[in-house]
LUMRO-102858 format. One record per residue (C-alpha): residue number from 0; residue in three letters; x negated, y negated, z. Coordinates in pm, whole numbers. Each point is the difference from the previous one (the first is absolute). Layout:
N
{site NUM,"ALA",{X,Y,Z}}
...
//
This chain:
139
{site 0,"MET",{-14,-4,-6}}
{site 1,"SER",{-122,-340,-65}}
{site 2,"LEU",{236,-248,137}}
{site 3,"PRO",{-108,-337,154}}
{site 4,"PRO",{-81,-3,370}}
{site 5,"VAL",{238,-108,269}}
{site 6,"PHE",{-97,-272,233}}
{site 7,"ASP",{145,-86,348}}
{site 8,"SER",{142,-286,132}}
{site 9,"ARG",{-358,-175,61}}
{site 10,"GLY",{-87,94,-365}}
{site 11,"ARG",{-234,303,90}}
{site 12,"PRO",{8,332,-225}}
{site 13,"LEU",{207,261,216}}
{site 14,"ASP",{-171,339,50}}
{site 15,"GLN",{100,294,-183}}
{site 16,"VAL",{123,316,133}}
{site 17,"ARG",{7,246,-314}}
{site 18,"LEU",{164,363,-47}}
{site 19,"VAL",{-127,151,-318}}
{site 20,"GLY",{117,277,-199}}
{site 21,"LEU",{293,123,231}}
{site 22,"VAL",{158,289,-203}}
{site 23,"ALA",{367,91,53}}
{site 24,"ARG",{265,196,-211}}
{site 25,"GLY",{299,-173,-112}}
{site 26,"ARG",{298,28,-269}}
{site 27,"HIS",{-7,-379,-118}}
{site 28,"GLY",{55,-51,-363}}
{site 29,"VAL",{252,-87,-238}}
{site 30,"PHE",{-4,326,-161}}
{site 31,"ALA",{228,343,139}}
{site 32,"GLN",{-361,172,-5}}
{site 33,"GLU",{-122,-198,173}}
{site 34,"ARG",{211,1,304}}
{site 35,"GLN",{43,356,-15}}
{site 36,"ASN",{-378,109,-54}}
{site 37,"GLY",{-131,-260,216}}
{site 38,"GLN",{-363,-137,-36}}
{site 39,"ASP",{-320,-117,197}}
{site 40,"PHE",{-21,-370,61}}
{site 41,"ARG",{-327,-150,123}}
{site 42,"VAL",{31,-324,250}}
{site 43,"ASP",{-259,-261,56}}
{site 44,"VAL",{101,-260,230}}
{site 45,"VAL",{-187,-303,127}}
{site 46,"LEU",{117,-200,344}}
{site 47,"TYR",{-75,-360,17}}
{site 48,"MET",{-51,-85,388}}
{site 49,"ASP",{-200,-119,249}}
{site 50,"THR",{-236,279,145}}
{site 51,"ARG",{-184,-190,252}}
{site 52,"PRO",{173,74,300}}
{site 53,"ALA",{-23,355,-46}}
{site 54,"GLY",{-367,-17,-113}}
{site 55,"ASP",{-59,-232,354}}
{site 56,"THR",{166,257,222}}
{site 57,"ASP",{-33,356,-167}}
{site 58,"ASP",{373,52,72}}
{site 59,"LEU",{210,206,-302}}
{site 60,"ASN",{302,-210,156}}
{site 61,"ARG",{-162,-324,-134}}
{site 62,"THR",{17,132,-343}}
{site 63,"VAL",{216,194,-259}}
{site 64,"ASN",{-30,369,100}}
{site 65,"TYR",{-88,129,-396}}
{site 66,"GLY",{102,378,120}}
{site 67,"GLU",{366,-116,39}}
{site 68,"LEU",{-42,-220,-280}}
{site 69,"ALA",{-79,311,-236}}
{site 70,"THR",{286,197,153}}
{site 71,"SER",{231,-321,-65}}
{site 72,"VAL",{-71,-49,-367}}
{site 73,"ALA",{-14,368,-82}}
{site 74,"ASP",{362,26,158}}
{site 75,"VAL",{81,-283,-241}}
{site 76,"VAL",{-108,191,-271}}
{site 77,"ARG",{158,323,78}}
{site 78,"GLY",{305,-162,59}}
{site 79,"ASP",{316,-56,-170}}
{site 80,"PRO",{-61,-33,-413}}
{site 81,"LEU",{-1,-314,-180}}
{site 82,"ASN",{-33,-102,-338}}
{site 83,"LEU",{-262,-207,-2}}
{site 84,"VAL",{-376,-8,123}}
{site 85,"GLU",{20,-377,64}}
{site 86,"THR",{307,83,260}}
{site 87,"LEU",{-200,247,131}}
{site 88,"ALA",{-341,-249,40}}
{site 89,"ALA",{248,-267,157}}
{site 90,"ARG",{150,247,262}}
{site 91,"ILE",{-350,119,102}}
{site 92,"ALA",{-103,-391,21}}
{site 93,"ALA",{298,-73,226}}
{site 94,"VAL",{-92,337,201}}
{site 95,"CYS",{-383,-185,47}}
{site 96,"LEU",{126,-331,122}}
{site 97,"ALA",{226,154,259}}
{site 98,"ASP",{-310,-59,223}}
{site 99,"PRO",{39,-353,95}}
{site 100,"ARG",{-398,-71,-21}}
{site 101,"VAL",{0,96,-379}}
{site 102,"ALA",{21,-339,-172}}
{site 103,"ALA",{-21,187,-362}}
{site 104,"ALA",{-23,361,-163}}
{site 105,"ASP",{-100,94,-322}}
{site 106,"VAL",{116,300,-122}}
{site 107,"ALA",{-81,205,-305}}
{site 108,"VAL",{198,303,-136}}
{site 109,"HIS",{-139,252,-218}}
{site 110,"LYS",{197,216,-238}}
{site 111,"PRO",{-253,197,-162}}
{site 112,"GLN",{256,239,-160}}
{site 113,"ALA",{230,-275,-131}}
{site 114,"PRO",{210,124,-278}}
{site 115,"VAL",{-179,-255,-281}}
{site 116,"PRO",{-4,68,-350}}
{site 117,"GLU",{-367,-34,-17}}
{site 118,"ARG",{-277,128,202}}
{site 119,"VAL",{-133,-183,301}}
{site 120,"SER",{-175,93,291}}
{site 121,"ASP",{200,-177,247}}
{site 122,"VAL",{311,-270,8}}
{site 123,"VAL",{-40,-218,311}}
{site 124,"VAL",{283,-301,145}}
{site 125,"VAL",{-174,-253,235}}
{site 126,"VAL",{188,-233,198}}
{site 127,"ARG",{-83,-233,292}}
{site 128,"ARG",{258,-108,241}}
{site 129,"THR",{-87,-226,300}}
{site 130,"ARG",{196,-20,324}}
{site 131,"GLU",{167,-338,-58}}
{site 132,"GLU",{161,131,-357}}
{site 133,"ILE",{139,312,182}}
{site 134,"TYR",{85,-131,323}}
{site 135,"GLY",{24,-360,-70}}
{site 136,"VAL",{-254,-80,246}}
{site 137,"ASN",{-370,-101,3}}
{site 138,"ARG",{-264,119,233}}
//
């Protein structure tokens, strides 16, 4: 993902917590075969947040638990079928922003077995969502 940085209210670039290459099986797509057979989706997530409180205290409770995040993201992929990968990415972003410390989230959903008429190695949808956009509040 190559989106611009996210800044805090003082103009400092926020830190990133990344979850890269999570694989979960889902039944998303517009074609019946995609919903019936399912396929593996790969997800990359970048959370923008201030990790100073966790770094200063060495306290897991002061940051995002990426093990819990991985399960939550995988649950979205394994959840109810959706037509569009764009919708799937937006739902994953909303899960990432559920933690109030996260100011923004970038989500890339890879669908390497997408039924396209040409040979491609991957189809990827990348979205960025912010806390302000989802919840109407700024950090």
